[in-house]
C-alpha positions as CSV (number, residue, x, y, z in Angstrom):
1,X,0.0,0.0,0.0
2,X,2.9,2.4,0.7
3,X,3.9,2.3,-3.0
4,X,0.3,3.2,-4.0
5,X,0.3,6.1,-1.5
6,X,3.6,7.4,-2.9
7,X,2.2,7.1,-6.4
8,X,-0.8,9.3,-5.5
9,X,1.4,11.7,-3.6
10,X,3.6,12.1,-6.6
11,X,0.6,13.0,-8.8
12,X,-0.8,15.3,-6.1
13,X,2.7,17.0,-5.9
14,X,2.3,18.0,-9.6
15,X,-0.7,20.1,-8.5
16,X,1.3,22.2,-6.0
17,X,0.8,25.4,-8.1
18,X,-3.0,25.0,-7.8
19,X,-2.7,24.5,-4.1
20,X,-0.6,27.6,-3.7
21,X,-2.9,29.6,-5.9
22,X,-5.9,28.5,-3.9
23,X,-4.2,29.6,-0.6
24,X,-3.5,33.0,-2.1
25,X,-7.1,33.4,-3.3
26,X,-8.3,32.2,0.1
27,X,-6.3,34.7,2.1
28,X,-7.1,37.6,-0.4
29,X,-10.9,37.1,-0.3
30,X,-10.9,36.5,3.5
31,X,-9.0,39.7,4.2
32,X,-10.3,42.0,1.4
33,X,-13.9,41.0,1.3
34,X,-14.3,39.4,4.7
35,X,-15.7,36.3,3.1
36,X,-15.7,32.9,4.8
37,X,-13.5,30.8,2.5
38,X,-12.5,28.2,5.0
39,X,-14.1,25.4,2.9
40,X,-11.9,26.2,-0.1
41,X,-8.6,24.4,0.8
42,X,-10.2,21.1,2.0
43,X,-12.6,21.1,-1.0
44,X,-9.7,21.8,-3.4
45,X,-7.7,18.9,-1.8
46,X,-10.7,16.6,-2.4
47,X,-10.9,17.6,-6.0
48,X,-7.2,17.0,-6.5
49,X,-7.6,13.5,-4.9
50,X,-10.5,12.7,-7.2
51,X,-8.3,13.7,-10.2
52,X,-5.9,10.8,-9.3
53,X,-8.7,8.5,-10.3
54,X,-8.6,10.0,-13.8
55,X,-4.9,9.4,-14.0
56,X,-5.4,5.8,-12.9
57,X,-8.1,5.2,-15.5
58,X,-6.1,6.8,-18.3
59,X,-2.9,4.8,-17.5
60,X,-4.7,1.5,-17.0
61,X,-3.3,1.4,-13.5
62,X,-6.0,-0.9,-12.1
63,X,-5.0,-3.8,-14.3
64,X,-1.4,-3.7,-12.9
65,X,-2.4,-2.8,-9.3
66,X,-4.9,-5.6,-8.9
67,X,-2.3,-8.2,-10.0
68,X,-0.2,-7.4,-6.8
69,X,-0.8,-9.2,-3.5
70,X,-3.8,-7.7,-1.8
71,X,-3.8,-5.2,-4.7
72,X,-7.5,-4.5,-4.8
73,X,-7.7,-3.9,-1.1
74,X,-4.7,-1.7,-1.0
75,X,-6.0,0.4,-3.9
76,X,-9.1,1.3,-1.9
77,X,-7.2,1.8,1.3
78,X,-4.7,4.1,-0.3
79,X,-7.3,6.3,-1.8
80,X,-9.1,6.8,1.5
81,X,-5.9,7.3,3.4
82,X,-4.5,9.9,1.0
83,X,-7.8,11.8,0.7
84,X,-8.6,11.8,4.4
85,X,-5.1,12.9,5.3
86,X,-5.0,15.7,2.7
87,X,-8.4,17.0,3.8
88,X,-7.2,17.0,7.5
89,X,-3.9,18.8,6.6
90,X,-5.6,21.5,4.5
91,X,-8.3,21.9,7.2
92,X,-5.5,22.4,9.7
93,X,-3.9,25.0,7.4
94,X,-7.3,26.7,7.2
95,X,-7.6,26.8,10.9
96,X,-4.2,28.4,11.3
97,X,-4.9,31.0,8.6
98,X,-8.3,31.7,10.2
99,X,-6.7,32.1,13.6
100,X,-4.2,34.7,12.3
101,X,-6.8,36.6,10.3
102,X,-9.4,36.6,13.0
103,X,-6.9,37.7,15.6
104,X,-6.2,40.7,13.5
105,X,-9.9,41.4,13.0
106,X,-10.9,40.6,16.6
107,X,-13.4,37.8,15.7
108,X,-14.0,34.9,17.9
109,X,-12.0,31.8,16.9
110,X,-14.7,29.4,18.2
111,X,-17.0,30.8,15.5
112,X,-14.5,29.9,12.8
113,X,-14.0,26.4,14.1
114,X,-17.7,25.7,14.2
115,X,-18.1,27.0,10.6
116,X,-15.2,24.9,9.4
117,X,-16.5,21.8,11.1
118,X,-19.8,22.2,9.3
119,X,-18.0,22.7,6.0
120,X,-15.7,19.7,6.6
121,X,-18.8,17.6,7.3
122,X,-20.2,18.5,3.9
123,X,-16.8,17.8,2.1
124,X,-16.4,14.4,3.8
125,X,-20.1,13.6,2.9
126,X,-19.2,14.4,-0.8
127,X,-16.1,12.2,-0.6
128,X,-18.1,9.4,1.1
129,X,-20.8,9.6,-1.6
130,X,-18.6,9.9,-4.7
131,X,-15.8,7.3,-3.9
132,X,-18.0,4.2,-4.1
133,X,-19.6,5.6,-7.3
134,X,-16.1,6.2,-8.9
135,X,-15.0,2.7,-7.8
136,X,-18.1,1.3,-9.5
137,X,-18.4,3.3,-12.7
138,X,-15.0,5.0,-13.1
139,X,-14.0,8.7,-12.7
140,X,-16.0,10.2,-15.6
141,X,-19.2,8.4,-15.0
142,X,-18.7,8.8,-11.3
143,X,-18.8,12.6,-11.5
144,X,-22.0,12.5,-13.5
145,X,-23.6,10.1,-11.0
146,X,-22.4,12.4,-8.2
147,X,-24.0,15.5,-9.8
148,X,-27.3,13.6,-10.2
149,X,-27.2,12.2,-6.7
150,X,-26.3,15.6,-5.2
151,X,-29.2,17.3,-7.0
152,X,-31.5,14.5,-6.0
153,X,-30.5,14.7,-2.3
154,X,-30.8,18.5,-2.3
155,X,-34.2,18.3,-3.9
156,X,-35.4,15.7,-1.4
157,X,-34.1,17.7,1.6
158,X,-35.7,20.9,0.3
159,X,-39.0,19.1,-0.3
160,X,-39.1,17.5,3.2
161,X,-38.2,20.8,4.8
162,X,-40.9,22.6,2.9
163,X,-43.7,20.1,3.2
164,X,-43.2,18.7,6.7
165,X,-41.8,21.9,8.3
166,X,-39.6,19.9,10.7
167,X,-39.0,21.6,14.0
168,X,-36.1,20.6,16.2
169,X,-36.7,20.6,20.0
170,X,-34.7,23.2,22.0
171,X,-33.4,20.3,24.2
172,X,-32.0,18.6,21.1
173,X,-30.3,21.8,19.9
174,X,-28.8,22.3,23.4
175,X,-27.5,18.7,23.4
176,X,-26.0,19.1,20.0
177,X,-24.4,22.4,20.9
178,X,-22.9,20.9,24.1
179,X,-21.4,17.8,22.3
180,X,-20.8,19.3,18.8
181,X,-17.2,18.2,18.4
182,X,-17.9,14.7,19.6
183,X,-20.9,14.4,17.3
184,X,-18.7,15.8,14.5
185,X,-16.0,13.2,15.0
186,X,-18.5,10.4,15.2
187,X,-20.2,11.5,12.0
188,X,-16.9,11.8,10.1
189,X,-15.8,8.3,11.2
190,X,-19.1,6.8,10.3
191,X,-19.3,8.4,6.9
192,X,-15.7,7.4,6.0
193,X,-16.1,3.9,7.5
194,X,-19.4,3.1,5.6
195,X,-18.1,4.6,2.4
196,X,-14.9,2.6,2.6
197,X,-16.8,-0.6,3.3
198,X,-19.0,-0.1,0.3
199,X,-16.1,0.8,-2.0
200,X,-14.2,-2.3,-0.8
201,X,-17.1,-4.5,-1.6
202,X,-17.6,-3.0,-5.0
203,X,-13.9,-3.0,-6.0
204,X,-13.2,-6.6,-4.8
205,X,-15.9,-7.8,-7.2
206,X,-14.6,-5.9,-10.2
207,X,-12.7,-7.6,-13.0
208,X,-9.9,-5.9,-15.0
């Protein structure tokens, strides 16, 4: 698996200019327009990780990788390890940048952390949703399927919210607010774990 991780890191390294440009844009918009851009770096890192699937498909990597001992299993593991690690790293960078900028602007750091946690939850949800689809249908078809699934989920949520007008009890809101970080970690682990299990089941059954 180490070789597969190094292979993906090498491909990601080729995108360092995009990462630097994203950091510059992030800092510029945050300072000049006071916009919350904390989602940008983790989201950009996810898009870069997804692009590694394109390289794998183009170079017929799967045929070679699956011929190795535990090749299929390591392919799935390496993708999740790389993607999760890069999202965590870029989120940490976002936190540091937010801390410096908000210290200058005298804005509470807790607010920034809460916002970033919500954005990270959404980014991990996208990853958890799209990875099994990509492993099943490939990178190109996976993106189309993700767009369709994303629009469908958004439509269903909007419909449920509008029709049923769900109200959350104040006690529930208080509990969530008191345990927000624990709930955040549990949800992240659950989404990644379930997604990994589904991807593994799909990929182990594929023939190349």
